[in-house]
C-alpha positions as CSV (number, residue, x, y, z in Angstrom):
1,M,82.2,12.4,-168.5
2,K,83.2,10.2,-171.4
3,K,82.2,6.6,-171.9
4,A,85.6,5.1,-171.2
5,M,85.8,6.8,-167.8
6,L,82.2,5.7,-167.0
7,C,83.3,2.1,-167.8
8,A,86.2,2.4,-165.4
9,L,83.9,3.6,-162.6
10,L,81.6,0.6,-163.3
11,A,84.4,-1.8,-163.1
12,M,85.5,-0.2,-159.8
13,A,82.0,-0.6,-158.3
14,T,81.8,-4.2,-159.4
15,M,85.1,-5.1,-157.8
16,A,84.3,-3.2,-154.6
17,A,81.1,-5.2,-154.3
18,Q,83.0,-8.5,-154.6
19,A,86.0,-7.5,-152.4
20,S,87.0,-9.4,-149.4
21,S,90.5,-8.0,-149.4
22,T,91.3,-5.1,-147.2
23,E,93.5,-3.5,-149.8
24,N,92.3,-0.5,-151.7
25,I,90.8,-0.9,-155.2
26,E,91.7,1.7,-157.7
27,S,91.0,2.3,-161.4
28,S,93.5,4.1,-163.6
29,A,94.8,4.9,-167.1
30,V,98.2,5.8,-168.5
31,V,97.7,9.0,-170.4
32,S,100.2,9.5,-173.2
33,G,101.3,12.7,-174.8
34,T,104.1,15.0,-175.7
35,I,105.7,18.0,-174.0
36,V,108.1,20.7,-175.3
37,L,110.7,22.0,-172.9
38,A,112.1,25.5,-173.1
39,K,115.9,26.0,-172.5
40,D,115.2,26.7,-168.8
41,G,113.4,23.4,-168.3
42,T,109.9,24.8,-168.1
43,V,107.2,23.3,-170.3
44,Q,106.2,25.4,-173.2
45,T,103.4,23.1,-174.6
46,A,101.7,19.9,-173.5
47,V,99.7,17.7,-176.0
48,I,97.6,14.8,-175.0
49,D,97.3,11.9,-177.5
50,D,93.7,11.0,-178.3
51,A,92.2,13.1,-175.4
52,A,88.7,11.7,-176.0
53,K,89.9,8.2,-175.0
54,Y,90.5,9.3,-171.5
55,G,87.7,11.9,-171.2
56,Q,88.2,15.7,-171.4
57,P,88.4,16.3,-167.7
58,I,91.3,13.7,-167.4
59,A,93.1,15.2,-170.4
60,D,92.8,18.6,-168.9
61,L,94.1,17.5,-165.6
62,V,97.2,16.1,-167.2
63,R,97.7,19.0,-169.5
64,N,97.3,21.6,-166.8
65,A,99.7,19.8,-164.5
66,A,102.3,19.3,-167.2
67,L,102.4,23.0,-168.0
68,Q,103.4,23.7,-164.4
69,W,106.2,21.1,-164.4
70,R,109.9,22.1,-164.5
71,F,112.7,19.9,-165.6
72,H,116.4,19.9,-165.5
73,P,117.4,21.8,-168.7
74,V,118.2,19.5,-171.6
75,L,121.8,20.0,-172.7
76,R,123.4,19.4,-176.1
77,H,127.2,19.9,-176.1
78,D,126.8,21.4,-172.6
79,E,124.4,24.0,-173.8
80,P,120.7,24.1,-172.9
81,V,118.3,23.6,-175.9
82,V,114.7,23.4,-176.6
83,A,113.6,19.7,-176.3
84,K,110.7,17.5,-177.1
85,S,109.8,14.5,-175.0
86,S,107.1,11.9,-174.8
87,M,105.3,11.6,-171.4
88,H,103.2,8.7,-169.9
89,V,101.2,9.7,-166.9
90,R,99.2,7.4,-164.6
91,V,96.0,9.0,-163.4
92,V,94.2,7.3,-160.6
93,L,90.5,7.4,-159.7
94,K,89.6,6.8,-156.1
95,K,86.1,6.7,-154.4
96,I,85.8,9.4,-151.7
97,S,83.6,9.5,-148.7
98,D,80.7,11.3,-150.4
99,G,80.3,8.7,-153.1
100,N,82.0,10.6,-155.8
101,Y,85.4,9.9,-157.3
102,S,88.5,12.0,-157.3
103,A,91.4,11.9,-159.9
104,R,95.0,12.5,-159.3
105,I,98.3,11.9,-161.0
106,R,100.4,9.3,-159.3
107,G,103.4,8.7,-161.5
108,A,105.0,9.6,-164.8
109,T,107.8,8.5,-167.1
110,F,109.4,10.6,-169.8
111,G,111.4,9.9,-172.8
112,D,110.8,7.8,-175.9
113,S,110.5,4.1,-175.5
114,N,110.2,3.2,-179.2
115,T,111.7,0.0,-180.7
116,D,114.2,1.5,-183.0
117,S,115.9,4.3,-181.0
118,T,119.7,3.8,-180.7
119,D,119.8,6.1,-177.6
120,T,117.9,3.6,-175.4
121,L,117.5,-0.1,-174.9
122,H,115.4,-1.7,-177.5
123,T,114.3,-5.1,-178.8
124,A,116.2,-5.3,-182.1
125,E,115.4,-7.6,-185.0
126,G,116.6,-11.0,-184.2
127,N,116.2,-10.4,-180.5
128,K,112.5,-11.0,-180.2
129,R,111.3,-11.6,-176.7
130,T,109.8,-14.9,-175.9
131,P,106.5,-14.1,-174.0
132,P,105.9,-15.8,-170.6
133,R,103.4,-18.7,-170.3
134,Y,100.3,-18.0,-168.4
135,P,100.6,-19.9,-165.2
136,E,98.1,-22.9,-164.9
137,A,97.3,-21.9,-161.4
138,A,96.3,-18.4,-162.4
139,I,94.2,-19.7,-165.3
140,R,92.3,-22.0,-163.0
141,G,91.8,-19.2,-160.6
142,R,90.7,-16.8,-163.4
143,V,93.5,-14.4,-162.1
144,Q,94.6,-11.5,-164.2
145,G,97.1,-8.7,-163.5
146,T,100.2,-6.9,-164.6
147,V,103.8,-7.5,-163.5
148,Y,106.1,-4.5,-163.6
149,L,109.7,-5.7,-164.1
150,A,113.0,-4.0,-163.6
151,L,115.8,-5.6,-165.6
152,R,119.5,-4.9,-165.4
153,V,121.1,-5.3,-168.9
154,D,124.9,-5.6,-169.4
155,R,126.9,-4.4,-172.4
156,S,126.4,-7.8,-174.1
157,G,122.6,-7.0,-174.1
158,H,121.8,-9.8,-171.7
159,V,119.7,-9.5,-168.6
160,V,121.9,-10.1,-165.6
161,D,119.6,-9.1,-162.8
162,A,115.7,-9.0,-162.6
163,T,113.1,-8.2,-160.1
164,A,109.4,-7.6,-160.0
165,E,108.9,-4.1,-158.7
166,Q,105.1,-4.3,-158.5
167,V,102.3,-6.6,-159.3
168,N,98.7,-5.2,-159.8
169,L,96.0,-7.8,-159.7
170,G,92.6,-7.5,-161.3
171,N,91.1,-9.9,-158.7
172,T,89.9,-9.6,-155.1
173,G,90.2,-12.0,-152.3
174,P,91.8,-12.6,-148.9
175,D,95.2,-11.0,-148.5
176,R,96.9,-14.4,-148.2
177,I,95.5,-15.6,-151.6
178,I,96.2,-12.3,-153.3
179,K,99.9,-12.5,-152.1
180,Q,100.2,-16.0,-153.5
181,Y,98.9,-15.0,-156.9
182,R,101.2,-12.0,-157.1
183,A,104.1,-14.4,-156.5
184,I,102.8,-16.8,-159.2
185,L,102.6,-14.1,-161.9
186,A,105.9,-12.5,-160.8
187,E,107.7,-15.8,-161.0
188,S,106.2,-16.6,-164.5
189,A,107.4,-13.2,-165.8
190,L,110.9,-13.3,-164.3
191,K,111.5,-16.9,-165.5
192,V,111.4,-15.8,-169.1
193,A,112.6,-12.3,-168.8
194,R,116.0,-13.5,-167.5
195,H,116.6,-15.0,-170.9
196,W,115.8,-11.9,-172.9
197,T,118.4,-9.8,-174.8
198,Y,118.3,-6.2,-175.9
199,A,120.1,-3.9,-178.3
200,I,122.1,-1.5,-176.1
201,P,122.3,2.2,-176.6
202,T,125.0,3.1,-179.1
203,T,124.3,6.8,-179.4
204,G,123.3,9.6,-176.9
205,P,124.4,10.2,-173.3
206,L,123.6,6.6,-172.1
207,A,125.9,4.8,-174.6
208,K,128.9,4.7,-172.4
209,Q,127.3,3.1,-169.4
210,D,128.4,-0.4,-168.2
211,S,124.8,-1.4,-167.7
212,W,121.2,-0.2,-168.1
213,T,117.9,-0.6,-166.3
214,A,114.9,-1.5,-168.3
215,H,111.3,-1.2,-167.0
216,V,108.9,-3.5,-168.7
217,P,105.2,-4.3,-168.1
218,I,103.9,-7.8,-168.6
219,N,100.1,-8.3,-168.8
220,Y,98.2,-11.4,-168.0
221,T,94.8,-11.1,-169.4
222,L,92.3,-13.9,-170.0
223,N,90.5,-13.6,-173.3
224,V,87.8,-15.6,-175.0
225,V,89.2,-17.4,-178.1
226,N,88.9,-15.2,-181.2
227,A,87.3,-12.4,-179.2
228,P,88.6,-8.9,-179.7
229,Q,91.2,-7.6,-177.4
230,P,89.6,-5.9,-174.4
231,D,89.9,-2.1,-174.0
232,R,92.7,-1.5,-171.5
233,T,92.4,2.3,-171.4
234,W,90.9,2.3,-167.9
235,V,91.8,-0.7,-165.7
236,S,90.5,-1.6,-162.3
237,Y,92.8,-3.6,-159.9
238,I,94.3,-3.9,-156.5
239,P,97.8,-2.2,-156.5
240,G,100.6,-4.3,-155.2
241,P,103.3,-3.2,-152.8
242,Y,106.5,-1.5,-154.4
243,T,109.8,-3.3,-154.2
244,P,112.7,-1.3,-155.6
245,A,115.3,-3.0,-157.7
246,P,118.3,-3.4,-155.3
247,W,120.9,-2.2,-157.9
248,V,119.0,1.1,-158.6
249,D,120.5,4.1,-156.8
250,K,117.5,6.4,-156.8
251,P,114.3,4.3,-157.3
252,D,111.1,6.1,-158.1
253,M,108.0,4.2,-156.7
254,N,105.8,6.7,-158.4
255,A,107.1,5.7,-161.8
256,A,107.0,1.9,-161.4
257,D,103.7,1.4,-163.0
258,A,103.5,4.5,-165.3
259,L,104.3,2.5,-168.3
260,V,102.6,1.8,-171.6
261,D,101.8,-1.7,-172.6
262,D,104.4,-3.4,-174.8
263,T,107.1,-0.9,-174.3
264,V,110.6,-0.7,-172.7
265,Q,111.5,2.2,-170.5
266,T,115.2,2.9,-170.0
267,D,116.3,4.6,-166.8
268,G,117.8,7.9,-167.6
269,A,116.5,8.2,-171.1
270,G,114.1,11.1,-170.5
271,P,114.3,14.6,-169.0
272,T,114.6,14.8,-165.2
273,L,111.5,16.3,-163.4
274,L,112.4,18.7,-160.7
275,S,108.9,19.9,-159.5
276,P,106.0,17.8,-158.0
277,L,103.7,15.9,-160.3
278,N,100.6,17.4,-158.6
279,H,100.1,21.1,-157.9
280,S,97.5,22.5,-155.5
């Protein structure tokens, strides 16, 4: 088992020893890679980016699962074509009764989320996002976490609706306190996100929509001044409850936190998965 995975298990054990909350602690990583789809929607190849970062057993888990997935065929001019897509897969480690750990795929997102694609929502030059301020109450409480936002963007590029779909906290404590800190981080993220603007899709199948939904992760991490950024490959946390965005017709709770840091995921931008994420 690779060093990164061992660090994740150690962090889990430390949190569990301190836990006074009844919620389950988990450790996970978002594994990134690329898949190539055949014309019938089956996966021809699956490649994991920097497999050593996650550990070979985790890379193999994701690759083998991906090769069994089936997607709705990708169409160009109403004809199925071979297509390439990025994938971001959240793999969760859980402690089991015998003291060992199991790994499973909980969620995934597909489709490029790069900053210069005209097929998706993106942050164009001149539309730089103002980052949220770290809430003073969270700083005093040494609270860290990630807020997963859903934003509805209109044709002017402005955010017209916003909600926090999920807040994962890197702290333990009584349920009442955990709930309060989730609300504090969510309020901070939503306050600034409602003023963001995006460049809307101008090409591709999403260009004619009246509005779009963007999924954006916001990290709150306390760092020592001038210290290097911590390794966020494997993160231990208490997962928050999922609250779907009210304007989304078919919300996917399994994809809510399967997002890479500092990215924007546009609903409908990637291929549509038809089969289960996990295969027995």
